[in-house]
C-alpha positions as a Python dict, from the first residue, in 0.01 Angstrom:
ca = {
    (1, 'M'): (0, 0, 0),
    (2, 'T'): (221, -150, 256),
    (3, 'H'): (307, -460, -5),
    (4, 'V'): (378, -228, -232),
    (5, 'K'): (563, -35, 28),
    (6, 'R'): (720, -335, 151),
    (7, 'T'): (785, -452, -235),
    (8, 'I'): (917, -76, -308),
    (9, 'G'): (1140, -10, -1),
    (10, 'L'): (1313, -374, -65),
    (11, 'I'): (1386, -282, -406),
    (12, 'A'): (1569, -6, -277),
    (13, 'A'): (1798, -107, -53),
    (14, 'V'): (1913, -390, -326),
    (15, 'F'): (1994, -114, -510),
    (16, 'V'): (2208, 18, -282),
    (17, 'V'): (2398, -296, -167),
    (18, 'A'): (2398, -361, -531),
    (19, 'A'): (2597, -1, -614),
    (20, 'T'): (2841, -20, -293),
    (21, 'T'): (2972, -344, -387),
    (22, 'I'): (3037, -233, -738),
    (23, 'A'): (3228, 51, -591),
    (24, 'A'): (3387, -173, -317),
    (25, 'Q'): (3548, -347, -569),
    (26, 'A'): (3601, -5, -774),
    (27, 'Q'): (3827, 76, -581),
    (28, 'P'): (4250, -18, -579),
    (29, 'Q'): (4349, -198, -275),
    (30, 'F'): (4661, -176, -134),
    (31, 'T'): (4700, -332, 230),
    (32, 'G'): (4969, -627, 271),
    (33, 'T'): (5317, -588, 356),
    (34, 'W'): (5500, -525, -7),
    (35, 'T'): (5921, -530, -1),
    (36, 'L'): (6151, -310, -222),
    (37, 'D'): (6284, -438, -579),
    (38, 'R'): (6581, -261, -578),
    (39, 'S'): (6605, -416, -934),
    (40, 'Q'): (6280, -270, -1126),
    (41, 'S'): (6347, 74, -889),
    (42, 'R'): (6483, 368, -1010),
    (43, 'F'): (6546, 641, -770),
    (44, 'P'): (6725, 1020, -834),
    (45, 'A'): (7071, 1053, -874),
    (46, 'H'): (7270, 1234, -583),
    (47, 'E'): (7526, 1472, -686),
    (48, 'G'): (7869, 1355, -540),
    (49, 'G'): (7677, 1007, -398),
    (50, 'H'): (7981, 750, -405),
    (51, 'G'): (7937, 337, -462),
    (52, 'H'): (7907, 132, -186),
    (53, 'R'): (8070, 188, 107),
    (54, 'A'): (8389, -48, 343),
    (55, 'P'): (8232, -202, 639),
    (56, 'D'): (8297, 84, 922),
    (57, 'A'): (8255, 29, 1329),
    (58, 'S'): (7869, 30, 1298),
    (59, 'G'): (7880, -329, 1136),
    (60, 'D'): (7723, -160, 807),
    (61, 'T'): (7865, -366, 493),
    (62, 'G'): (7733, -124, 244),
    (63, 'Q'): (7504, -284, 127),
    (64, 'P'): (7161, -91, 85),
    (65, 'P'): (6833, -189, 357),
    (66, 'V'): (6647, -381, 306),
    (67, 'V'): (6288, -185, 287),
    (68, 'K'): (5969, -256, 372),
    (69, 'M'): (5628, -103, 386),
    (70, 'T'): (5346, -220, 512),
    (71, 'V'): (5012, -51, 425),
    (72, 'E'): (4671, -83, 643),
    (73, 'Q'): (4363, 31, 437),
    (74, 'N'): (3987, 62, 556),
    (75, 'G'): (3825, 224, 253),
    (76, 'S'): (3978, 580, 208),
    (77, 'N'): (4178, 530, 575),
    (78, 'F'): (4508, 443, 546),
    (79, 'K'): (4766, 350, 781),
    (80, 'V'): (5161, 327, 586),
    (81, 'T'): (5437, 210, 796),
    (82, 'R'): (5788, 212, 643),
    (83, 'S'): (6075, 14, 803),
    (84, 'M'): (6448, -5, 676),
    (85, 'A'): (6648, -225, 767),
    (86, 'R'): (6995, -286, 747),
    (87, 'G'): (7214, -600, 993),
    (88, 'D'): (7117, -521, 1331),
    (89, 'R'): (6935, -177, 1309),
    (90, 'E'): (6643, -76, 1219),
    (91, 'R'): (6424, 221, 1140),
    (92, 'S'): (5987, 332, 1091),
    (93, 'Y'): (5802, 510, 1120),
    (94, 'S'): (5463, 599, 1033),
    (95, 'Q'): (5178, 809, 866),
    (96, 'S'): (4823, 790, 819),
    (97, 'F'): (4575, 981, 647),
    (98, 'V'): (4220, 972, 448),
    (99, 'A'): (4212, 947, 55),
    (100, 'D'): (3901, 1211, 37),
    (101, 'G'): (4039, 1519, -135),
    (102, 'S'): (4095, 1671, 194),
    (103, 'E'): (4425, 1892, 327),
    (104, 'S'): (4597, 1824, 585),
    (105, 'T'): (4877, 2059, 703),
    (106, 'R'): (5127, 1925, 1009),
    (107, 'P'): (5380, 2122, 1196),
    (108, 'G'): (5787, 2081, 1115),
    (109, 'R'): (6119, 2109, 1296),
    (110, 'H'): (6202, 2415, 1278),
    (111, 'G'): (5921, 2621, 1169),
    (112, 'A'): (5845, 2376, 817),
    (113, 'T'): (5465, 2290, 752),
    (114, 'T'): (5358, 2036, 590),
    (115, 'V'): (5008, 2025, 342),
    (116, 'T'): (4946, 1628, 253),
    (117, 'K'): (4636, 1551, 46),
    (118, 'A'): (4569, 1144, -96),
    (119, 'T'): (4262, 1099, -384),
    (120, 'L'): (4211, 770, -433),
    (121, 'G'): (4025, 669, -756),
    (122, 'G'): (3982, 431, -1041),
    (123, 'D'): (4279, 261, -1064),
    (124, 'R'): (4488, 449, -808),
    (125, 'L'): (4626, 658, -508),
    (126, 'V'): (4738, 1019, -556),
    (127, 'T'): (4959, 1155, -289),
    (128, 'T'): (5104, 1489, -261),
    (129, 'S'): (5230, 1689, -34),
    (130, 'T'): (5367, 2046, 6),
    (131, 'T'): (5661, 2140, 284),
    (132, 'T'): (5722, 2528, 296),
    (133, 'L'): (6036, 2606, 486),
    (134, 'A'): (6069, 2960, 695),
    (135, 'A'): (6269, 3226, 574),
    (136, 'K'): (6604, 3190, 747),
    (137, 'D'): (6870, 3571, 820),
    (138, 'N'): (6613, 3776, 545),
    (139, 'G'): (6623, 3511, 251),
    (140, 'A'): (6257, 3377, 94),
    (141, 'A'): (6060, 3092, 202),
    (142, 'K'): (6160, 2737, 0),
    (143, 'T'): (5856, 2451, -63),
    (144, 'F'): (5958, 2187, -192),
    (145, 'S'): (5692, 1959, -323),
    (146, 'R'): (5615, 1554, -400),
    (147, 'E'): (5310, 1401, -594),
    (148, 'S'): (5330, 1001, -636),
    (149, 'T'): (5085, 801, -772),
    (150, 'W'): (5026, 422, -671),
    (151, 'T'): (4971, 183, -857),
    (152, 'V'): (4866, -187, -840),
    (153, 'S'): (4944, -466, -1078),
    (154, 'P'): (4629, -654, -1178),
    (155, 'D'): (4689, -997, -999),
    (156, 'G'): (4751, -833, -710),
    (157, 'R'): (5156, -870, -574),
    (158, 'T'): (5313, -568, -759),
    (159, 'L'): (5304, -204, -629),
    (160, 'T'): (5442, 91, -820),
    (161, 'I'): (5454, 411, -655),
    (162, 'D'): (5570, 696, -946),
    (163, 'T'): (5698, 1029, -873),
    (164, 'V'): (5774, 1297, -904),
    (165, 'M'): (5942, 1571, -631),
    (166, 'H'): (5962, 1973, -697),
    (167, 'T'): (6262, 2137, -542),
    (168, 'P'): (6373, 2504, -571),
    (169, 'N'): (6697, 2290, -773),
    (170, 'G'): (6425, 2141, -1023),
    (171, 'D'): (6246, 1839, -1089),
    (172, 'K'): (6340, 1459, -1022),
    (173, 'T'): (6191, 1178, -1017),
    (174, 'M'): (6149, 883, -936),
    (175, 'K'): (6028, 510, -938),
    (176, 'T'): (6013, 275, -626),
    (177, 'V'): (5858, -107, -709),
    (178, 'Y'): (5790, -311, -409),
    (179, 'L'): (5671, -668, -431),
    (180, 'K'): (5428, -818, -205),
    (181, 'G'): (5518, -1049, 42),
}
């Protein structure tokens, strides 16, 4: 009887390892450093926007910044750091989230509140965020939301993020394409 129990336990352990391996292989991997490819990306038109500017006293050449995104993924835990560099100036910010479908709420400036949620499934990561700005001067509160769908190419070299932004002034779409490396 002990031999039968040991055999059943061993078979069960093999099935658990196999199921875990299959699930891990099915999950897309976003880890890496990605550089924005402007030629493949589409950005929403900005009202009143103008073309390139002449250099100013800060050394700004009017050229678009170099945008990089570093993604650290451990299962469904993500840390995303975006950086923009132009000349000798660089800005960056990081965001961490768990792609398990749970919501997290974060307070913002001037009474704003942002609720975010991320899900990881199939070949994609979907993130949603809704920001509500507190009402001013007896006006109505304003709500802005964004849904982004991340996909990685089969060769793992291209990350595409399709985004729909919902604003009080209408919807806007954006497609950002990043190359690994």
